[in-house]
N, C-alpha and C positions, 0 to 999 in steps of 0.2 A: 401205625395201622398194619394189620397182618396182610401180606401179599404173597401170592404163590410165585416164587421164584424158581430158577431152574434147580429141580431136585428138591426144592423145599417143601416141607409139610404145610398143609392148610390147617389152620386152627379150628377146633371144633366148637369152641365157645367163644364169647366176646362179640365185638361189633361185627366182625367178618363171619361169625360162626353160624353153622346150621341151627344150633340150639336157640340162638336169638330169633332167627327167622320163624321157626316153628312155635316159640313162645309167643311171638306177636301175633301169629295166626290164631293160636288159642284164645288171646285176649280179645281179638277181633270178633271171632265167633262167639265168645262169651258175651261181649257187648251186644252182639246181635240178638242172643238168646234173652238178655235182660230187657232189650228193647220190645221183645214180644212178651215179656212176663205178664203184663196186665191181662192180656188175653188168655194166657196159660192159667193164671190164677182164678180167672173167671170160668174156667172149664170149657174154653173155646166155644162161646155162644153160638147157636146154630142159626144166626142171622148175620149175613154178611155186613149189614149196616153197622152193627155193633163193633165189628172187627175194623171196619173203616173208620169209625169214630175214635177208636183207641189207637189208630195208626199202626195196628199189629197184625194185619191180615197175613195169612199164609195159606197156600194151597194145600199144605200137608194135612192139617186136621179136617179141612173142609171136604177134601176128596175122600178121606177116611170114611166120613159118614155118607157123603153124596153118592159114592160109587158102590156102597154096600160092602166095603172091606170089613168094616166093624162086625158085620153078621156073617163073614166067611165067604162072600161072593167073590169068585175069581174075576179080576179086572176085565177080561176079554170075554167073559160069558154074556152073550147077546140077550139072555133072558132078563138081565139087568140093564141099566144104562152103561153101554160099553165105554171103555176109557179112550180118550182122544190123545194118548201119548204113545210113542214107540215102545217097542217090546221090552227092552232092558229096564226102562223107567217103570213100566207096569209090573215087572217081576220084582224090582226092588221094593215097590209099594206093597206087593202081596207078601213078600217075604218078612217085611217088618210088621205087617198086619197080622200074619200068623203068630209071630213072636208075641206081639201085643195081646192077642187073645189067649195064648198059653199062660203068659205071666199074670194077666189080669182076669183070669176066670172068675166069674161071679161078681166082679166089680161093676159099679154103675157106669153109665155111658160117659159122663164127664171125666171120670178117672181113667177110662180106656183111652179116650181121645188125648188126654194129657200125657199118657204113657206112650202113646204112638208119636206124638210130637217129640217127646223126649228121646226115644229111641233113634228116630230119624235125624234129630239134632246131633246126637253123638256120631251117627253114621256120616253125615255131611261134614262134621269136624274132621273125621279121618280122611275123607276125600280132599278137604282143603289142605290138610298137612301134606298129602301127597303132592298136590299142585304146587304148594310152596317150595318143597324140596326139589321138585323137577325144574321148576322155574329158576331156582338158584343155580342149578346145574347148567341150564341152558344159557343163563346170563354169563357164566364163567366161559362157557365155550364160544360165546359171542364176543369175548374180550373184555367183559365188564368186571366190576368188582362185586364180589358175593352180596355185600350188604344192599345192592340195588334191588335184590329180590324183595325187600321190604316194601316196595311200591305196590306189589300185589297183597303181601301179608297185612299191611296196615290201611289199604284202601278203603275209604268210606263207602264205596259201592258194595264191597264184600260185607261190611258190618250190617247194612240195612237190607240187603237182598239175599244174603247167603242162605237163609232158611225159608224163603218164600216158596221155593219149589226144589226139584232134585237136579237143578242144572249143574251143580258142582260134581255130580257123578259123571256127567258127559264131559265136563271140563277136564277132569282127572285123566280120563281116557284120552282125550285129545292132546293134552300136553305130553302124555307118555309116547304118544305116536310121534310127535316132533322130537322128543328125546331119542327114541329108536332110530328115526331117520338121521338125527345128528350122529348117531353111533354107527352109521352105515349098515343098518339092519332094515332093509326095505320091506322084507316080508313081514317082520314083526311090527313095523310101522303101519303097514297095511292092515293087519289083523286089528290093531287098535283103532284104526280109522273105521273099519267096518263095524266093530263093536260100538264105538262111539256114535255112528250114524244110527244104530239100532237103539240108541239111548235118547239122543236128540238129533235134529237134523244137521246142525252146523258142522260137526266134526268131518262130514263128507266134503265140505268146502276145502279142506286141507289139500284135496287131491289136485285141485286147480294149479296152486303154486308149484306143486311137485311136477305136474306135467310141463308147465312153463319152463322151469329150471332144467328139467331133463332134456328138453328140446334144445335150450340154449347151451347146456354143457355137453350134448350128444350122449347123454346117459339114459336113453329111453328104456332100455332093458330093466334098470332098476326101477323105474316108474312103473313099467309094466307089471313087475313082480309085486309092487306094493298095490297096484289097481286090482290085480287079480286076487290078491289075499284079502283085500277090503271087501270085494264082492263075495268071496266064499264065506268070510266071517259074517258078513251081514246076513247071507241066506242061511247059514247054519243056525243063527240066533232066531231068525224070523219064521223059517219054514215049519217047525212044530206048532207054533201058535196059528200060523196061517192055515194049516191043515186041520188042526182040532177046533179052532174057533175062527173061521173065515170072516164071518160078519163083523166080529169084535176086532179082528185084525185090520179089517178094511176101514174102520172108524177113524183112524188118524188120517188117512188119505182123504176120506169123505168129508170129514170136519174141516180140514184146511182148504180143501177145494170150494166148499160151499159158503164159508165164512166171508162176510163183506169187509168193508173198512172198519177196522177195529181199533181199540184203544191204543193211543201212543203213536200211531202211524201218521206220516204225511197225508195219506188218503183220508183218514179220519178227521184230520185238521181242516182239510178242504170241505168235508161234508158239513163240519160244525159251522162253517160260514156260508153254507148254502151252495156249494159247487160239488154236487154228486158226480163222481167220476163214472161214465158207463164202461162196460166191458173191463171191470177192474181185474178179473182173473186172467185177462190177457195183457193189460197195460203194466201191472206190478211185475210180472215175470219179464217183460221186455224192457222195463226200466232197469231191472237188475242185470240182464243180459247186456245192455248197452254199457253199463258201468264196468261189467266184467270184462268185455272186449276192450274197453279203454285201458284197463289195468293189464291185460295181457300184451297189448301193444307197448305200453309204457315199460313193461318188464323186460321185453325183447329189445328195446331200443335204448334202454338206460346205459350211460357210460360205465357205471360200476354194477356188476350183477347184483341184484337185490338178494336179501336173505329170505328164506323161507317164511320166517316169522313176520317180517315186513309185508310180504305179499298176503300172507294169511290174514293178518290184521286188516288190510285194505279190502280184501274180498269179503270178509265177514261184516265189515262196516257198511260196504255197499249193499250187502244183502239186507241188514237191519234198516238201512235208510230207505230202502224201497219195499220193505215187507208190508203186509196188510196189517199187521199188529206189532206192537212193541210193549211187552210186558216189562216192569221195572227191573226184574232180575237179568234180563238180557244184557245189561251192562257187563255181567261176568263173562259173557262170550268174547267180548274184545278185551278184557282187562288183562289177562295173562299174555296175550299176543302183543298188546301194547307195551308191556313192560320189556319184553325181549326185543320188540321192534325199535325202541328207543336207544338200544346200545349204539354207541358212536355218535349220537346226537348231542351237541353241546347243551348243557344244562340251561343256558339263557333261552334256548328255543323250546326245549323239551318240557321243562318244569312248568312254565306258565300255561302251555296248552294242556298238559296232563291235569294240573290243579284245576283249571277252568272247566275241564270236561268232568272231573269228578264232582266239582260243585253243582254243576248243572244237572248231573244225574241224580245227586241227592235232592236238589230243588224240585226235580220232576217227581221223585218218590214221595216227597212232602205234599205236592199238589194233587197227584192222581187220587188219593183217597177221599179228600174232600169233594173233588170233581165227581167220583162215583157215588159218594153219599148224598149229594145234592142233585141226583137225577141227571148227571153229566152237565150241569150248570154251576159255575162257581161265582162269577160276577157277569151280569148281562146275559144276552142270548147265546153267546158263543164261549162263555167261560174265560174271561180275559186272563186271570192268573194262570189258569191251567194251560191255556194256549201259549203264553209268554214262556212258561217253563219247558213246554214241548219244543218250541222254537230255539230256545237257548240250548237244549240238549242236542239237537240236530245240528246247530251251528257250531258247537264246540266239538262235536265228533267230526264235523267237516274240517275244523282247524286242526285237529290231531292228525287227520289224514294228510293234510297238507304237509304237516312237519314231517311225518313218516315218509311220504312220497318224495319230499325234497332230499331227505337223506338217502332214500333207495335210488334216486336219480344220479346223483353225483356227489356223494359225501366223501370228500378227500381222506378223511381219517376213519371211515367205517371199516371195521375189521371184517374179513370174510372168514368164517369159521366152517367146520365140517358140516354144519347146518345146511349149507348150500349144495355142495357135492365135492368129492374129494379130488376133482380134476384141476381145481384152482390152487395154486401155490403161492407161498409168500414171495417167492423170487419173481413170479410173474407180475405181482402187484407192486414190488418194490417197497413192502412194508410187512410188519408183523401181523399176527392174527389170522393167518391162514391155517390150513390143515396140519402143518408142521408146528404150529403154536396154537393148540386149540383153546388154551386159556386166554390167549391175546395179551400175554405179559412180556413178550419179546419187543424187539425195536419197532416202535410205532403203534404198540397197543394202546388202547384208549378205554376209558371207562364207558358205561352205558350213558351216563349223564356227566360227561367231562366238563370241566369248568371253562374250556376255551372253545 
């Protein structure tokens, strides 16, 4: 098996090669497209129930019709139904809509919708390839073997949810932010975080681990630079739309503030069994803040300084466990951080938790469509099968959090890479994998899923 030794070149093909990782990503996204093919061949029927019945629902064609993009309506034009997504996502939707109308001028509606989905599938594949390449580099810098990036490329969660929405766009920007941070480029990392937050909300959560690590390593100027850059980038993207389309721009904030307990969340599960939660818009954020405070204290007191990827995974998982909604594609938010976070964790602990989590996510994906199809009832008054899948998903997420947290607390073989901050040295830790050995291949370097 090819390894990166001192001064040794890394193979470009083969088991350890980038080509393999990218090829598996293409196969995974291709399998995801084939899974959606029944709906695509049917011209993406204009009734959600038919999409649920075929298990191939996607927001992409639905929003193309429902938000008027098929007719040339700008997503944030309040004269139509405004879009409840952040600006970059809306601009991506608009750009692919314009290209669709250009290429399919004069075609019928079904042909236009199919072309729109096809164009966006190709676009999402491109972003998935960027993510895979970046994850591979992060795994190397965290001391792992390059092939372990295949945990992302071949993940079942990527196959079944990769084309449900535009989350892969935000995910690509988020992983580039971590890659820039690991390269000691805080301003560039901040720009990516700002653009990512303008695409979906979760990339902004990366700032929390950076602040914690900056405090622990006394590197607050670098964190401040990243934070300012993130704020400037976010404002630069948002201000033009906010000024030109104020009502449409506000829809994202209004929609998320007004929505109640929604599909997939713990709050929704409580409502299904008759326990309505009052003041949900207060309790849900408080629940997240409580978990966030626990993570911060944990990170500051851990014997081994945690990695940014581990802390980011824990923060995003806490957000999703307490959020008012959990759409099936949100598994992608945790997936890439989970892969890097597992670097240094013995396989006997990491693989069972990771496999169980992915199985539970796929089971939830299988159950959510019949649940929606049958009026939010599957078996009995509370939908036993759906509720079981929801509970399994949350429990396995918590299990994976425990595995990551245990490693972050005091993992004796966990390498410390530049991902954390360059004030930590190999000599201070008494092992390899520090900034002087970013690939983690010196004395003491271990794989992300080592066998011991």
